[in-house]
N, C-alpha and C positions, 0 to 999 in steps of 0.2 A: 504494500500500500504506500501511498504518498501522503505525507503529513505536510500541509501547507501552513506556514506561519503567517501571522498577521503583518500588515505593513508596520515597519518600525519595531518589530519584536526585538527585545534586547538580547545581547550575547548570552546573558545568564539564562534567560528563558529558553533560548535555543538549546543550550547545553543541558538544561534540566529535562527537556523533552527527549533529547537524544539519550540521555542516561536512563530515562524510564523505558524507552524502547529496547535498549540493550538488556535491561533487567527482565523484560518480558520475553526475551529470547530472539529478538530481531537483530539482523546485521544492518547497520545504518550507513547511509550514503548521503551526507548533507550536500546540498547544492546552493551556493550563495549567489543570489541575484542582486541587481542594483536596488530593487525595491523589495522583493519578496525572497525569503529563504524557504526552500522545501527540503524535507528529509525523506529519502527513499528508505523504506523499512522492509527488508526482505526476510521472509521466513514463513513456514507453513503453520500459521497461528490462527486458524479459522475460529477457534473457540474463545479468543481473547475478547474481553469487553472493551470495545473501542472507546467507550466513554472515559476510560482511565486516561486516555490521551486527549480526547476531544475537549475535556473540561479543564485541561491544564492552561495556565496563563500563556498567552501568546499564540495559541493554536486557533487557526481559523477554520480549517476544513480537513477532512480525511477523504482521499480518493483511492479506490481500489485499483490495482494494476491487474487488468483482465487477462493479459497474455501470460502463458506459462513461463516464458523467459522474461524475468523481471529486469535484470540489469542491462540486458541487451536491447530492451524495448524502448521505443520512442516515447512511450507513456511516461517514462522516468526522465530521460534526457531528451528534450525537445529539439535541441540543436545538434547537427552532425558533429561527431567527435573527430577531432584532428589529432593524430598521434605524432608526437615529436620523437623521432628515432634518434636524433643527434646530428651534430655537424650541419645544422640548418636544414636537414631533410625531414619533411613532414608528409604524412599520409592522410589524405582526407580533405586537403585544401584545394585551392585553385590550381596549383602546380601538381601535375601527375607524378606519381612515383613509378620509375621504370627499373625493374629488377631484371638482370640479364646475366647469362653465363652458362657454362656446361651443366648438364644433368648431374654428372659425377666428376669429381676431381680425380684426374688420372695421373698427373705428374706436375711438378712445380713449374718447369719451363713452359709447358703448353698452357697451363692454367693462367699463369701471369700474362702470357701473350694475349690470350683472349680477354682477360680483365682490362688490359690497357686499351684494347680495341673497342670494347663496349663502353668504356668511360669516354673515349674520344667521340663516340657516336652520340653520347648524351645520357647514358644510363647513370643513375645515382646510387644504385645498390647492386652489389655483386652477389649472384647466386652460385652455389656449388655444393654438391652433396658429398659429405664425408662418410655418412652412414646411409646405405641404400637398401631399403626393403624391396626385394625383388620377388616376382612370382615364382621363379625357379631357385632352389637352393644352390644350383650350380652356376648361376649367373654372378657377375661381379658385384660384390657387396659393399664396395667402397674402401677407402684407405683408412677410415676411422680417425684415430688421433693424429696420424701423420697428415691426413687430409685437412684436419683443423689447423695444423701448423702451417700448411701451405696457404690456407685461407688467410691466416694472420699475416703471412709474408706478402700476399697480394694486397692486403689493405695497406701495409706499410709503403708499398711501392706505388699504389694508385690513389690512396685516400678514400676509396669507396667503402661504404658501409657493407656489412655482410649479413646474408640470410642463409641459413643452413638447417637441415632437418634433424630432428631427434626422434629416435624410434624406440627408445628404452628408458624407463624411469631411472635406471642406474647411470645413464649418460647425461641427464639433464644438467647436473652441476658442471660437468666438463664442457658441454656445448655452451652453456651460459657464459663461460669465461672468454669464449672466442667470438660468439655471434652477437650482432646488434639486434637481430630479429630471429626468434626461434620458430622454425617451421614445424607444424604437425601435419603430416601427410594424410591423404584421403583414407588410406587403410587404417589409420589410427584415429580417425575423427571421433570414434566412440570408444576409444581406449581410455576409460574414465580415470584410471589411476595415473596415466600419463598426463591427461588434461589437468588433473589436480596438482600434479608435481610442477608442471609448467606454470600453473596459477600461482605458485609460491615464488616465481622469479619476478624480477623487476623489469625484465626485457620484454618488448612487444612480442606477441605471439601471432604468427601467420597461420590461420586455421583453414585448411583446404576442405572443401565439401566432400563428403563420403561418396563412394561409388554409386550408391542408390539412395542417398539420404534426401528426405524432404527438407524444405527450407526450415520448417519448425525444428526438425531433428538437428539440423546444422546450428541453428541459434541456441538450442539447448546445450549443445556441445560447447559453444562459446560461454554459456552460462556457467558451466563447470569451472572454466578457467577464471572467469570474473568473480565467482563466488569465493574463490580462494584469495582474492585480494588484487589480482592482476587484471585491471580493466582495459589494458592496452591490447585489444584484440583486433586483428585485421582479418577479414573474411576473404576467401579466395574461391571463386567459381572456376572449376577446372573440368567441367563436363560430368555428366552422369551416364550410367549404363542404361541403354535402351535396346530395343530390338534391332536398331540400325547397325550395320556392320561396315558401311562405307568409310566411316571415321572411327578412330579409337574409342571415343565417347561421343555423346551428344552434348554440345555446349549449350547450356541453358541461359541464353542471353536475357530472357525475361526475369531470371532470378535477380539480376542487378537492380532494375527499377523496383522490384518487389521489396528487396532488402532496404533500399533507400526509403521506401514508404513506411516500413514497420520497425526499422532499427536505426539507431544513431551510429552504428559502427561503420567504419570505412570498408569498402569492398573492392578488390582488384580481380583481374581475370588472368587465367593461364591458358592462352590459345594453343600452346604447344601440346600439353597433355589432353586438352579437350579434343583436338583433331587427330593427333598422332601422325600428321603429315605436314611437312614444312611448307608445302605449296598452299595450304589453307590457312596458315598462321596469320599472314597479313590481313586477310579479309576479316577473320574473327577478332583480331586485335582492334581493327578500326571499328567494327560493330560494337565491341565492348565499350570503347571510349564514347561512342555516340550514345550508348544506352545509359551512360552515367558512371562508369567504373572510375575509381580513383587512381588506377594505375594498372600496370601489367607485370607479369613475370614470364619471361621468354627464354627459351633455351637457345644458346648460341655456342657453336663448337667450331674449332679451326679446321676440322676434317670429319664432317658428319658421317661419311660412309664407313669410317674406321673407328667411330666412337664406341666406347665400351658399354654405353647405356643410352638408349633413346636417340640414336643418331638420325633415324628417319624423320623425326619431328624437329630436329635442330636446324637453325639457320646458320649459314656461313656468316662471318663477320660483315662482309660487304652487303649481304642481304639484310642484315640488321640495320646497317646505315640507311638503306633505302626505306626500311620499315619506319625508322624514326622520322624520316622526312614526311612520310605519308600520314603517320598518326598526328604529327604536329599540325597538319592542315585540318584534320578532323577535330582535334582538340580546340583549335581556334574557333571553329564553327560553333562549338557548343560552350564557349566561354571558359575553356581551360587552356593550359599551356604545359609544355614539357621543358 
């Protein structure tokens, strides 16, 4: 529920209301406005006598949050959230966030070469997988800690911020030391222990939509992270599994405006995983920006035919340069920029 304080409610009154809510078993999220202050109170407390709060000094009104995802809902936060990743990079504002790089880190020289090229093209966040959850146990699983060290070296040489995936609760602390954004992949969207562990981090979390997840299930996964204290969640539409086999997944472009309507969280798109074919990536990237996405995450590899992971959906660096030029025009048309 949302507790709305009266105009001019004192700091002491606000503190007393928050203290009472905590005593009643709620997690509180105060939002201070220029005129009014509201307190989001999250918890399954349907039997609580709301008059205990409503009759307190300074309280004007109590409004229930109707959606099951409380913290991710626009009912609590009316304005879109802008997440400050660091070094002036923000996700959710007018400027689009562009994440680019290979699916997997294969070696230091090759990875840093691509990192420099995507930066020169205009990307502001470098992606690269150190831990790779693969469908086959015999496929390349990533360089793990050595991959993270290569990521760190790439950041030193390029200044780009880093996003990389974590697949195991035991690795969250390690990944947290290297990454600026911790990615949770589609296969782990409902790995609730992992979600809660990432929720204890102070780093932004990039949450990819599950293979067959509804939008509500996706937002409930975000709620797991946010309920642990980490409210810096970035949603990522990366396609869902349907009957269609022409593409790797079916990119749900409509999910982007739906998310914008019902949630305050920023949402980006992954046209690489959504299509599975590099030739379709530019079209879907432009469509996502036109639909309101706050950014993109795109796979770029120096030699896609010989990539150890997802080469068929990776762009060559020169193709990424062309893509950046194309999406800049779309961004300008819809009041955004790169």
